[in-house]
C-alpha positions as CSV (number, residue, x, y, z in Angstrom):
1,M,122.8,87.7,74.7
2,P,124.7,90.5,76.5
3,Y,127.5,89.6,78.9
4,I,126.6,90.3,82.6
5,T,129.4,91.1,84.9
6,S,129.7,89.5,88.3
7,V,128.9,92.9,89.9
8,E,125.8,93.2,87.8
9,R,124.8,89.7,88.7
10,M,125.3,90.4,92.4
11,G,123.2,93.5,92.1
12,M,120.4,91.7,90.4
13,Q,120.5,89.0,93.1
14,R,120.5,91.5,95.9
15,G,117.5,93.3,94.2
16,L,115.6,90.1,93.8
17,E,116.2,89.2,97.5
18,Q,115.1,92.6,98.6
19,G,112.0,92.4,96.5
20,I,111.1,89.0,97.9
21,Q,111.7,90.2,101.5
22,Q,109.4,93.3,100.9
23,G,106.8,91.0,99.4
24,I,106.9,88.7,102.4
25,Q,106.6,91.7,104.8
26,Q,103.7,93.2,102.9
27,G,102.0,89.8,102.9
28,I,102.4,89.4,106.7
29,Q,101.1,92.9,107.3
30,Q,98.0,92.3,105.1
31,G,97.4,89.0,106.9
32,V,97.6,90.6,110.3
33,Q,95.3,93.5,109.3
34,Q,92.7,91.1,107.8
35,G,92.9,88.9,111.0
36,V,92.3,91.9,113.2
37,Q,89.3,93.1,111.0
38,Q,87.8,89.6,111.2
39,G,88.3,89.5,114.9
40,V,86.6,92.8,115.4
41,Q,83.7,91.8,113.2
42,Q,83.3,88.5,115.0
43,G,83.3,90.2,118.4
44,Q,80.7,92.7,117.3
45,A,78.5,90.0,115.9
46,E,78.8,88.0,119.2
47,M,77.8,91.0,121.2
48,V,74.7,91.6,119.1
49,L,73.8,87.9,119.4
50,R,74.3,88.0,123.2
51,V,72.0,90.9,123.5
52,L,69.4,89.3,121.3
53,N,69.6,86.0,123.3
54,R,69.2,87.9,126.6
55,R,66.2,89.9,125.4
56,F,64.3,87.4,123.2
57,G,65.6,84.0,124.1
58,M,67.2,81.6,121.5
59,I,67.2,83.0,118.0
60,S,67.1,81.0,114.8
61,A,70.2,79.6,113.1
62,D,69.3,81.5,110.0
63,L,69.1,84.9,111.8
64,T,72.4,84.0,113.6
65,A,74.1,83.3,110.3
66,S,72.8,86.5,108.7
67,I,74.1,88.5,111.6
68,C,77.5,86.8,111.5
69,G,77.7,87.6,107.8
70,L,77.1,91.3,108.2
71,P,80.2,93.5,107.7
72,S,81.6,95.3,110.7
73,P,80.3,98.8,109.9
74,H,76.6,97.5,110.1
75,L,76.9,95.8,113.5
76,P,76.9,98.9,115.7
77,I,73.6,99.9,114.0
78,L,72.2,96.5,114.6
79,L,73.3,96.6,118.3
80,D,71.3,99.8,118.8
81,V,68.3,98.0,117.2
82,A,68.8,95.0,119.4
83,L,68.8,97.1,122.5
84,S,65.7,99.1,121.6
85,A,63.5,96.7,119.5
86,E,60.1,95.7,120.9
87,A,60.3,92.2,119.3
88,L,62.6,89.9,117.4
89,P,60.9,90.4,114.0
90,E,61.8,94.0,114.2
91,V,65.5,93.1,114.5
92,A,65.1,90.5,111.6
93,A,63.6,93.2,109.4
94,V,66.6,95.5,110.0
95,V,69.0,92.6,109.3
96,T,67.3,92.0,106.0
97,T,67.6,95.7,105.1
98,L,71.3,95.8,106.1
99,I,71.9,92.7,103.9
100,A,70.1,94.3,101.0
101,N,72.2,97.5,101.4
102,T,75.4,95.5,101.7
103,D,74.6,93.7,98.4
104,K,74.1,97.0,96.6
105,V,77.4,98.5,97.9
106,N,79.5,95.3,97.6
107,P,78.0,93.2,94.8
108,S,79.1,89.6,95.0
109,P,81.3,88.4,92.1
110,M,79.7,85.8,89.8
C-alpha cells in the first residue's frame, strides 16, 4: 500500500467534503424544483375541479382522482374543455383520452 502524505490526506479530505457539500446542494435544488412542480400541478388540478363543480355540480371521486393524477401539461387543455363542455361526460371522455396519451408517452414501470 503506497504511503500517503499528510498534504495528500488533507487534499483528499477537502475533496470529499466539497463533494458531499455539492451533493447536498444538488439534492436541495432538486427537492425544491420537484416541490414547485407538484404545487403547480395541484393548483391547476384544483382550478379544473372548481370549474367543473361550478358548472356541473359535485363530480365523482373517480373523476376527481383521474384529474388530480394528470400531469401538469395536460391540465390547461382540460381547463379549456371544462369551460366549453356541454356536459360532464364530455369532460370525462377527454380525461380518459389524456390518461391514455400519458400512458403512451410515460409508460409506468413494472
